[in-house]
N, CA, C and O atoms as CSV, one atom per row, in Angstrom:
chain,resi,resn,atom,element,x,y,z
A,1,LEU,N,N,74.519,-26.309,-6.151
A,1,LEU,CA,C,74.652,-27.428,-5.250
A,1,LEU,C,C,74.300,-28.680,-6.042
A,1,LEU,O,O,73.222,-28.770,-6.630
A,2,THR,N,N,75.194,-29.619,-6.053
A,2,THR,CA,C,74.989,-30.834,-6.830
A,2,THR,C,C,74.721,-32.031,-5.916
A,2,THR,O,O,74.977,-31.966,-4.713
A,3,PRO,N,N,74.200,-33.132,-6.491
A,3,PRO,CA,C,73.920,-34.326,-5.678
A,3,PRO,C,C,75.154,-34.910,-4.987
A,3,PRO,O,O,75.024,-35.588,-3.968
A,4,ASP,N,N,76.346,-34.658,-5.526
A,4,ASP,CA,C,77.564,-35.205,-4.895
A,4,ASP,C,C,78.163,-34.231,-3.875
A,4,ASP,O,O,79.333,-34.351,-3.513
A,5,ALA,N,N,77.367,-33.278,-3.418
A,5,ALA,CA,C,77.741,-32.329,-2.364
A,5,ALA,C,C,78.800,-31.325,-2.786
A,5,ALA,O,O,79.576,-30.846,-1.960
A,6,THR,N,N,78.830,-31.011,-4.063
A,6,THR,CA,C,79.739,-29.976,-4.558
A,6,THR,C,C,78.932,-28.694,-4.764
A,6,THR,O,O,77.850,-28.697,-5.351
A,7,LEU,N,N,79.485,-27.632,-4.273
A,7,LEU,CA,C,78.855,-26.332,-4.413
A,7,LEU,C,C,79.647,-25.527,-5.429
A,7,LEU,O,O,80.871,-25.440,-5.335
A,8,THR,N,N,78.969,-24.947,-6.383
A,8,THR,CA,C,79.629,-24.045,-7.319
A,8,THR,C,C,79.307,-22.630,-6.873
A,8,THR,O,O,78.150,-22.210,-6.855
A,9,PHE,N,N,80.369,-21.900,-6.511
A,9,PHE,CA,C,80.191,-20.536,-6.027
A,9,PHE,C,C,81.240,-19.654,-6.664
A,9,PHE,O,O,82.438,-19.916,-6.553
A,10,ASP,N,N,80.792,-18.620,-7.324
A,10,ASP,CA,C,81.690,-17.664,-7.953
A,10,ASP,C,C,82.666,-18.356,-8.899
A,10,ASP,O,O,83.841,-17.996,-8.980
A,11,GLY,N,N,82.148,-19.369,-9.619
A,11,GLY,CA,C,82.962,-20.075,-10.602
A,11,GLY,C,C,83.887,-21.130,-10.038
A,11,GLY,O,O,84.618,-21.772,-10.792
A,12,GLN,N,N,83.873,-21.327,-8.730
A,12,GLN,CA,C,84.757,-22.321,-8.110
A,12,GLN,C,C,83.938,-23.494,-7.594
A,12,GLN,O,O,82.812,-23.323,-7.128
A,13,GLN,N,N,84.518,-24.691,-7.682
A,13,GLN,CA,C,83.899,-25.895,-7.135
A,13,GLN,C,C,84.371,-26.066,-5.696
A,13,GLN,O,O,85.574,-26.099,-5.435
A,14,ILE,N,N,83.442,-26.173,-4.776
A,14,ILE,CA,C,83.763,-26.324,-3.364
A,14,ILE,C,C,83.153,-27.634,-2.877
A,14,ILE,O,O,81.936,-27.811,-2.926
A,15,ALA,N,N,83.999,-28.553,-2.407
A,15,ALA,CA,C,83.513,-29.837,-1.914
A,15,ALA,C,C,83.023,-29.678,-0.481
A,15,ALA,O,O,83.523,-28.838,0.268
A,16,GLY,N,N,82.045,-30.488,-0.111
A,16,GLY,CA,C,81.522,-30.429,1.244
A,16,GLY,C,C,80.680,-31.644,1.552
A,16,GLY,O,O,80.658,-32.608,0.788
A,17,GLU,N,N,79.992,-31.594,2.668
A,17,GLU,CA,C,79.132,-32.695,3.066
A,17,GLU,C,C,77.819,-32.638,2.293
A,17,GLU,O,O,77.393,-31.570,1.854
A,18,ALA,N,N,77.189,-33.779,2.132
A,18,ALA,CA,C,75.917,-33.859,1.427
A,18,ALA,C,C,74.856,-33.041,2.172
A,18,ALA,O,O,74.855,-32.969,3.401
A,19,VAL,N,N,73.978,-32.445,1.420
A,19,VAL,CA,C,72.911,-31.623,1.973
A,19,VAL,C,C,71.578,-32.311,1.702
A,19,VAL,O,O,71.283,-32.686,0.567
A,20,ASP,N,N,70.775,-32.474,2.752
A,20,ASP,CA,C,69.469,-33.104,2.592
A,20,ASP,C,C,68.397,-32.092,2.214
A,20,ASP,O,O,67.506,-32.389,1.419
A,21,THR,N,N,68.488,-30.890,2.792
A,21,THR,CA,C,67.431,-29.897,2.614
A,21,THR,C,C,68.035,-28.498,2.515
A,21,THR,O,O,68.977,-28.157,3.231
A,22,VAL,N,N,67.478,-27.710,1.624
A,22,VAL,CA,C,67.843,-26.300,1.511
A,22,VAL,C,C,66.588,-25.496,1.846
A,22,VAL,O,O,65.531,-25.707,1.252
A,23,ILE,N,N,66.709,-24.580,2.794
A,23,ILE,CA,C,65.572,-23.754,3.193
A,23,ILE,C,C,65.825,-22.329,2.719
A,23,ILE,O,O,66.834,-21.716,3.069
A,24,LEU,N,N,64.911,-21.818,1.930
A,24,LEU,CA,C,64.984,-20.432,1.489
A,24,LEU,C,C,64.094,-19.623,2.426
A,24,LEU,O,O,62.871,-19.764,2.400
A,25,ALA,N,N,64.690,-18.794,3.236
A,25,ALA,CA,C,63.944,-18.019,4.234
A,25,ALA,C,C,63.435,-16.739,3.605
A,25,ALA,O,O,64.015,-15.671,3.797
A,26,THR,N,N,62.361,-16.846,2.859
A,26,THR,CA,C,61.825,-15.687,2.155
A,26,THR,C,C,60.467,-15.256,2.677
A,26,THR,O,O,59.892,-14.301,2.154
A,27,GLY,N,N,59.946,-15.911,3.669
A,27,GLY,CA,C,58.599,-15.620,4.144
A,27,GLY,C,C,58.556,-14.786,5.387
A,27,GLY,O,O,57.820,-15.102,6.323
A,28,TYR,N,N,59.330,-13.722,5.421
A,28,TYR,CA,C,59.370,-12.883,6.611
A,28,TYR,C,C,58.019,-12.224,6.862
A,28,TYR,O,O,57.359,-11.749,5.937
A,29,THR,N,N,57.628,-12.206,8.114
A,29,THR,CA,C,56.425,-11.491,8.512
A,29,THR,C,C,56.788,-10.585,9.680
A,29,THR,O,O,57.762,-10.823,10.395
A,30,TYR,N,N,55.986,-9.545,9.856
A,30,TYR,CA,C,56.267,-8.573,10.910
A,30,TYR,C,C,55.449,-8.878,12.154
A,30,TYR,O,O,54.231,-9.045,12.091
A,31,ARG,N,N,56.135,-8.947,13.276
A,31,ARG,CA,C,55.501,-9.120,14.582
A,31,ARG,C,C,56.322,-8.317,15.589
A,31,ARG,O,O,57.550,-8.389,15.618
A,32,TYR,N,N,55.613,-7.560,16.403
A,32,TYR,CA,C,56.250,-6.781,17.451
A,32,TYR,C,C,55.529,-7.083,18.761
A,32,TYR,O,O,54.720,-6.274,19.216
A,33,PRO,N,N,55.806,-8.230,19.372
A,33,PRO,CA,C,55.077,-8.628,20.579
A,33,PRO,C,C,55.307,-7.697,21.764
A,33,PRO,O,O,54.541,-7.729,22.727
A,34,PHE,N,N,56.334,-6.880,21.711
A,34,PHE,CA,C,56.640,-5.951,22.798
A,34,PHE,C,C,55.892,-4.627,22.649
A,34,PHE,O,O,56.003,-3.755,23.511
A,35,LEU,N,N,55.137,-4.473,21.569
A,35,LEU,CA,C,54.331,-3.270,21.349
A,35,LEU,C,C,52.849,-3.627,21.430
A,35,LEU,O,O,52.456,-4.754,21.130
A,36,ASP,N,N,52.045,-2.673,21.833
A,36,ASP,CA,C,50.599,-2.845,21.823
A,36,ASP,C,C,50.132,-2.537,20.400
A,36,ASP,O,O,49.737,-1.412,20.093
A,37,GLU,N,N,50.184,-3.551,19.540
A,37,GLU,CA,C,49.894,-3.356,18.119
A,37,GLU,C,C,48.505,-2.768,17.898
A,37,GLU,O,O,48.340,-1.848,17.096
A,38,GLU,N,N,47.516,-3.288,18.598
A,38,GLU,CA,C,46.147,-2.781,18.433
A,38,GLU,C,C,46.031,-1.355,18.958
A,38,GLU,O,O,45.440,-0.498,18.301
A,39,GLY,N,N,46.589,-1.097,20.136
A,39,GLY,CA,C,46.519,0.239,20.725
A,39,GLY,C,C,47.218,1.299,19.887
A,39,GLY,O,O,46.807,2.459,19.871
A,40,LEU,N,N,48.275,0.896,19.194
A,40,LEU,CA,C,49.006,1.827,18.337
A,40,LEU,C,C,48.402,1.936,16.944
A,40,LEU,O,O,48.825,2.764,16.137
A,41,GLY,N,N,47.405,1.088,16.667
A,41,GLY,CA,C,46.768,1.132,15.351
A,41,GLY,C,C,47.653,0.582,14.255
A,41,GLY,O,O,47.523,0.987,13.100
A,42,LEU,N,N,48.562,-0.345,14.594
A,42,LEU,CA,C,49.445,-0.913,13.582
A,42,LEU,C,C,48.678,-1.903,12.723
A,42,LEU,O,O,47.884,-2.697,13.227
A,43,ASP,N,N,48.922,-1.846,11.433
A,43,ASP,CA,C,48.300,-2.751,10.463
A,43,ASP,C,C,49.427,-3.445,9.713
A,43,ASP,O,O,50.362,-2.793,9.250
A,44,PHE,N,N,49.343,-4.747,9.594
A,44,PHE,CA,C,50.395,-5.519,8.934
A,44,PHE,C,C,49.912,-6.189,7.659
A,44,PHE,O,O,50.649,-6.967,7.052
A,45,GLY,N,N,48.699,-5.902,7.251
A,45,GLY,CA,C,48.143,-6.524,6.057
A,45,GLY,C,C,47.729,-7.962,6.324
A,45,GLY,O,O,48.014,-8.509,7.389
A,46,PRO,N,N,47.056,-8.572,5.359
A,46,PRO,CA,C,46.519,-9.915,5.557
A,46,PRO,C,C,47.584,-10.988,5.798
A,46,PRO,O,O,47.298,-12.006,6.429
A,47,MET,N,N,48.792,-10.776,5.311
A,47,MET,CA,C,49.862,-11.774,5.488
A,47,MET,C,C,50.996,-11.249,6.364
A,47,MET,O,O,52.065,-11.857,6.431
A,48,ARG,N,N,50.763,-10.119,7.035
A,48,ARG,CA,C,51.769,-9.482,7.910
A,48,ARG,C,C,53.059,-9.173,7.151
A,48,ARG,O,O,54.155,-9.411,7.658
A,49,ARG,N,N,52.923,-8.643,5.937
A,49,ARG,CA,C,54.074,-8.386,5.087
A,49,ARG,C,C,54.395,-6.902,4.934
A,49,ARG,O,O,55.313,-6.548,4.195
A,50,TYR,N,N,53.663,-6.033,5.613
A,50,TYR,CA,C,54.013,-4.615,5.627
A,50,TYR,C,C,53.613,-4.042,6.968
A,50,TYR,O,O,52.881,-4.673,7.731
A,51,VAL,N,N,54.097,-2.841,7.254
A,51,VAL,CA,C,53.762,-2.165,8.505
A,51,VAL,C,C,53.138,-0.812,8.150
A,51,VAL,O,O,53.709,-0.041,7.378
A,52,ALA,N,N,51.983,-0.538,8.710
A,52,ALA,CA,C,51.306,0.735,8.468
A,52,ALA,C,C,50.655,1.178,9.782
A,52,ALA,O,O,50.365,0.318,10.614
A,53,PRO,N,N,50.419,2.423,10.005
A,53,PRO,CA,C,50.655,3.556,9.111
A,53,PRO,C,C,52.029,4.185,9.365
A,53,PRO,O,O,52.245,4.827,10.393
A,54,LEU,N,N,52.925,3.999,8.447
A,54,LEU,CA,C,54.265,4.578,8.575
A,54,LEU,C,C,54.488,5.618,7.493
A,54,LEU,O,O,54.344,5.339,6.302
A,55,TYR,N,N,54.838,6.804,7.917
A,55,TYR,CA,C,55.203,7.871,6.987
A,55,TYR,C,C,56.596,7.579,6.448
A,55,TYR,O,O,57.533,7.371,7.219
A,56,GLN,N,N,56.731,7.564,5.134
A,56,GLN,CA,C,57.995,7.253,4.465
A,56,GLN,C,C,58.538,5.885,4.910
A,56,GLN,O,O,59.748,5.662,4.918
A,57,HIS,N,N,57.637,4.987,5.275
A,57,HIS,CA,C,57.987,3.622,5.714
A,57,HIS,C,C,58.845,3.612,6.965
A,57,HIS,O,O,59.541,2.630,7.224
A,58,VAL,N,N,58.811,4.690,7.751
A,58,VAL,CA,C,59.677,4.799,8.924
A,58,VAL,C,C,58.940,5.324,10.156
A,58,VAL,O,O,58.952,4.669,11.198
A,59,ILE,N,N,58.304,6.485,10.058
A,59,ILE,CA,C,57.743,7.192,11.211
A,59,ILE,C,C,56.259,6.860,11.354
A,59,ILE,O,O,55.498,6.991,10.395
A,60,HIS,N,N,55.846,6.431,12.547
A,60,HIS,CA,C,54.423,6.163,12.774
A,60,HIS,C,C,53.663,7.462,12.545
A,60,HIS,O,O,54.046,8.512,13.061
A,61,ALA,N,N,52.597,7.390,11.778
A,61,ALA,CA,C,51.871,8.599,11.378
A,61,ALA,C,C,51.245,9.335,12.557
A,61,ALA,O,O,51.178,10.564,12.549
A,62,LYS,N,N,50.785,8.604,13.571
A,62,LYS,CA,C,50.121,9.261,14.706
A,62,LYS,C,C,51.014,9.386,15.937
A,62,LYS,O,O,50.800,10.271,16.766
A,63,HIS,N,N,51.988,8.535,16.065
A,63,HIS,CA,C,52.898,8.550,17.218
A,63,HIS,C,C,54.307,8.795,16.685
A,63,HIS,O,O,55.071,7.856,16.462
A,64,ASP,N,N,54.637,10.065,16.485
A,64,ASP,CA,C,55.849,10.400,15.732
A,64,ASP,C,C,57.165,10.120,16.447
A,64,ASP,O,O,58.230,10.315,15.862
A,65,SER,N,N,57.117,9.670,17.691
A,65,SER,CA,C,58.376,9.267,18.336
A,65,SER,C,C,58.620,7.764,18.180
A,65,SER,O,O,59.628,7.239,18.653
A,66,LEU,N,N,57.687,7.077,17.511
A,66,LEU,CA,C,57.828,5.646,17.239
A,66,LEU,C,C,58.278,5.482,15.791
A,66,LEU,O,O,57.533,5.779,14.857
A,67,CYS,N,N,59.498,5.009,15.621
A,67,CYS,CA,C,60.073,4.875,14.279
A,67,CYS,C,C,60.524,3.437,14.052
A,67,CYS,O,O,60.971,2.760,14.978
A,68,PHE,N,N,60.403,2.990,12.830
A,68,PHE,CA,C,60.778,1.641,12.440
A,68,PHE,C,C,61.855,1.737,11.368
A,68,PHE,O,O,61.641,2.359,10.327
A,69,MET,N,N,62.987,1.138,11.609
A,69,MET,CA,C,64.050,1.138,10.604
A,69,MET,C,C,64.247,-0.283,10.105
A,69,MET,O,O,64.115,-1.241,10.867
A,70,GLY,N,N,64.562,-0.416,8.829
A,70,GLY,CA,C,64.821,-1.734,8.260
A,70,GLY,C,C,63.576,-2.505,7.905
A,70,GLY,O,O,63.629,-3.728,7.779
A,71,VAL,N,N,62.450,-1.824,7.738
A,71,VAL,CA,C,61.193,-2.513,7.461
A,71,VAL,C,C,61.051,-2.975,6.002
A,71,VAL,O,O,60.604,-4.103,5.791
A,72,PRO,N,N,61.397,-2.185,4.995
A,72,PRO,CA,C,61.160,-2.633,3.618
A,72,PRO,C,C,61.819,-3.986,3.325
A,72,PRO,O,O,62.981,-4.212,3.665
A,73,LEU,N,N,61.049,-4.886,2.684
A,73,LEU,CA,C,61.534,-6.243,2.431
A,73,LEU,C,C,62.408,-6.353,1.185
A,73,LEU,O,O,63.486,-6.944,1.241
A,74,ALA,N,N,61.966,-5.804,0.085
A,74,ALA,CA,C,62.661,-5.999,-1.183
A,74,ALA,C,C,63.602,-4.830,-1.469
A,74,ALA,O,O,63.278,-3.935,-2.250
A,75,VAL,N,N,64.745,-4.848,-0.839
A,75,VAL,CA,C,65.718,-3.770,-1.003
A,75,VAL,C,C,67.030,-4.394,-1.467
A,75,VAL,O,O,67.612,-5.205,-0.748
A,76,PRO,N,N,67.504,-4.027,-2.662
A,76,PRO,CA,C,68.726,-4.657,-3.163
A,76,PRO,C,C,69.988,-4.307,-2.364
A,76,PRO,O,O,70.920,-5.108,-2.305
A,77,CYS,N,N,70.024,-3.132,-1.756
A,77,CYS,CA,C,71.191,-2.704,-0.970
A,77,CYS,C,C,70.699,-2.227,0.395
A,77,CYS,O,O,70.562,-1.023,0.612
A,78,PRO,N,N,70.429,-3.155,1.320
A,78,PRO,CA,C,69.788,-2.741,2.566
A,78,PRO,C,C,70.644,-1.866,3.483
A,78,PRO,O,O,70.106,-0.966,4.128
A,79,LEU,N,N,71.944,-2.098,3.562
A,79,LEU,CA,C,72.750,-1.332,4.517
A,79,LEU,C,C,72.766,0.165,4.231
A,79,LEU,O,O,72.614,0.952,5.165
A,80,PRO,N,N,72.943,0.593,2.983
A,80,PRO,CA,C,72.841,2.044,2.734
A,80,PRO,C,C,71.455,2.599,3.065
A,80,PRO,O,O,71.332,3.727,3.541
A,81,LEU,N,N,70.409,1.798,2.811
A,81,LEU,CA,C,69.065,2.243,3.167
A,81,LEU,C,C,68.945,2.425,4.672
A,81,LEU,O,O,68.417,3.438,5.132
A,82,PHE,N,N,69.426,1.459,5.443
A,82,PHE,CA,C,69.334,1.552,6.901
A,82,PHE,C,C,70.113,2.766,7.419
A,82,PHE,O,O,69.677,3.440,8.353
A,83,GLU,N,N,71.254,3.035,6.809
A,83,GLU,CA,C,72.032,4.206,7.216
A,83,GLU,C,C,71.245,5.487,6.932
A,83,GLU,O,O,71.184,6.386,7.771
A,84,ALA,N,N,70.649,5.560,5.749
A,84,ALA,CA,C,69.853,6.739,5.396
A,84,ALA,C,C,68.657,6.875,6.334
A,84,ALA,O,O,68.308,7.981,6.748
A,85,GLN,N,N,68.028,5.744,6.668
A,85,GLN,CA,C,66.906,5.795,7.600
A,85,GLN,C,C,67.366,6.277,8.976
A,85,GLN,O,O,66.637,7.001,9.653
A,86,GLY,N,N,68.550,5.886,9.384
A,86,GLY,CA,C,69.095,6.344,10.665
A,86,GLY,C,C,69.241,7.859,10.691
A,86,GLY,O,O,68.890,8.504,11.679
A,87,PHE,N,N,69.760,8.426,9.605
A,87,PHE,CA,C,69.881,9.886,9.518
A,87,PHE,C,C,68.502,10.544,9.504
A,87,PHE,O,O,68.288,11.575,10.141
A,88,PHE,N,N,67.576,9.936,8.771
A,88,PHE,CA,C,66.208,10.453,8.677
A,88,PHE,C,C,65.558,10.483,10.053
A,88,PHE,O,O,64.968,11.493,10.439
A,89,VAL,N,N,65.661,9.382,10.799
A,89,VAL,CA,C,65.070,9.294,12.141
A,89,VAL,C,C,65.744,10.285,13.091
A,89,VAL,O,O,65.064,10.987,13.840
A,90,ALA,N,N,67.069,10.344,13.063
A,90,ALA,CA,C,67.786,11.262,13.951
A,90,ALA,C,C,67.375,12.709,13.674
A,90,ALA,O,O,67.168,13.491,14.602
A,91,SER,N,N,67.260,13.052,12.408
A,91,SER,CA,C,66.843,14.404,12.042
A,91,SER,C,C,65.424,14.676,12.527
A,91,SER,O,O,65.137,15.730,13.095
A,92,HIS,N,N,64.549,13.715,12.295
A,92,HIS,CA,C,63.147,13.869,12.697
A,92,HIS,C,C,63.009,13.983,14.218
A,92,HIS,O,O,62.276,14.842,14.709
A,93,LEU,N,N,63.701,13.132,14.960
A,93,LEU,CA,C,63.572,13.150,16.418
A,93,LEU,C,C,64.204,14.390,17.045
A,93,LEU,O,O,63.758,14.851,18.095
A,94,SER,N,N,65.238,14.929,16.407
A,94,SER,CA,C,65.876,16.117,16.980
A,94,SER,C,C,65.045,17.370,16.730
A,94,SER,O,O,65.039,18.291,17.547
A,95,GLU,N,N,64.350,17.402,15.610
A,95,GLU,CA,C,63.484,18.540,15.304
A,95,GLU,C,C,62.433,18.083,14.291
A,95,GLU,O,O,62.666,18.136,13.084
A,96,PRO,N,N,61.272,17.633,14.787
A,96,PRO,CA,C,60.240,17.117,13.877
A,96,PRO,C,C,59.925,18.110,12.759
A,96,PRO,O,O,59.755,19.305,12.997
A,97,PHE,N,N,59.852,17.589,11.538
A,97,PHE,CA,C,59.641,18.444,10.377
A,97,PHE,C,C,58.333,18.139,9.658
A,97,PHE,O,O,58.101,18.627,8.552
A,98,THR,N,N,57.475,17.329,10.285
A,98,THR,CA,C,56.164,17.035,9.698
A,98,THR,C,C,55.096,17.185,10.770
A,98,THR,O,O,55.380,17.181,11.967
A,99,THR,N,N,53.872,17.315,10.308
A,99,THR,CA,C,52.731,17.336,11.218
A,99,THR,C,C,52.007,15.997,11.084
A,99,THR,O,O,52.235,15.249,10.133
A,100,GLU,N,N,51.142,15.709,12.037
A,100,GLU,CA,C,50.371,14.469,11.947
A,100,GLU,C,C,49.547,14.442,10.666
A,100,GLU,O,O,49.433,13.403,10.016
A,101,THR,N,N,48.979,15.577,10.307
A,101,THR,CA,C,48.178,15.663,9.081
A,101,THR,C,C,49.018,15.312,7.859
A,101,THR,O,O,48.585,14.536,7.007
A,102,THR,N,N,50.214,15.878,7.771
A,102,THR,CA,C,51.118,15.602,6.647
A,102,THR,C,C,51.470,14.119,6.593
A,102,THR,O,O,51.478,13.513,5.522
A,103,ARG,N,N,51.761,13.541,7.760
A,103,ARG,CA,C,52.128,12.114,7.800
A,103,ARG,C,C,50.956,11.228,7.377
A,103,ARG,O,O,51.128,10.288,6.602
A,104,LEU,N,N,49.768,11.533,7.892
A,104,LEU,CA,C,48.589,10.733,7.528
A,104,LEU,C,C,48.278,10.843,6.044
A,104,LEU,O,O,47.928,9.848,5.408
A,105,GLU,N,N,48.403,12.040,5.488
A,105,GLU,CA,C,48.186,12.222,4.044
A,105,GLU,C,C,49.192,11.425,3.241
A,105,GLU,O,O,48.847,10.828,2.222
A,106,GLY,N,N,50.442,11.413,3.696
A,106,GLY,CA,C,51.479,10.636,3.015
A,106,GLY,C,C,51.181,9.150,3.039
A,106,GLY,O,O,51.387,8.457,2.043
A,107,VAL,N,N,50.699,8.655,4.163
A,107,VAL,CA,C,50.343,7.234,4.275
A,107,VAL,C,C,49.156,6.927,3.368
A,107,VAL,O,O,49.145,5.898,2.693
A,108,GLN,N,N,48.160,7.806,3.346
A,108,GLN,CA,C,46.989,7.583,2.496
A,108,GLN,C,C,47.381,7.519,1.015
A,108,GLN,O,O,46.812,6.730,0.260
A,109,LYS,N,N,48.332,8.330,0.601
A,109,LYS,CA,C,48.809,8.294,-0.792
A,109,LYS,C,C,49.471,6.954,-1.111
A,109,LYS,O,O,49.343,6.441,-2.222
A,110,GLU,N,N,50.178,6.395,-0.134
A,110,GLU,CA,C,50.840,5.104,-0.340
A,110,GLU,C,C,49.851,3.990,-0.612
A,110,GLU,O,O,50.130,3.077,-1.388
A,111,PHE,N,N,48.684,4.068,0.034
A,111,PHE,CA,C,47.698,3.009,-0.071
A,111,PHE,C,C,46.565,3.339,-1.040
A,111,PHE,O,O,45.588,2.595,-1.128
A,112,ALA,N,N,46.689,4.448,-1.767
A,112,ALA,CA,C,45.638,4.847,-2.717
A,112,ALA,C,C,45.722,4.055,-4.007
A,112,ALA,O,O,44.915,4.264,-4.913
């Protein structure tokens, strides 16, 4: 983006209107006002940049019917990840394959 309102994209010059401000929306934080965060024991870290306790970053360790998809922030190819998480959740909800102990141990390893 140049001062004369020209944008260079994919090697092409694109003319447009002048831009006063560019906002980079990189400060995502997690908030779930529709959930009882304290009652569920959800932890978001000091800057609300992660969600815990999630087994494999998806399944709540203690409440295994509560699943979060699309949580990881730094993912270069998010759509394939979300699709894989969808299959993971569907498989888990149709026939749970972990115990609470296994999930809690997995979460503890993540934060060790």
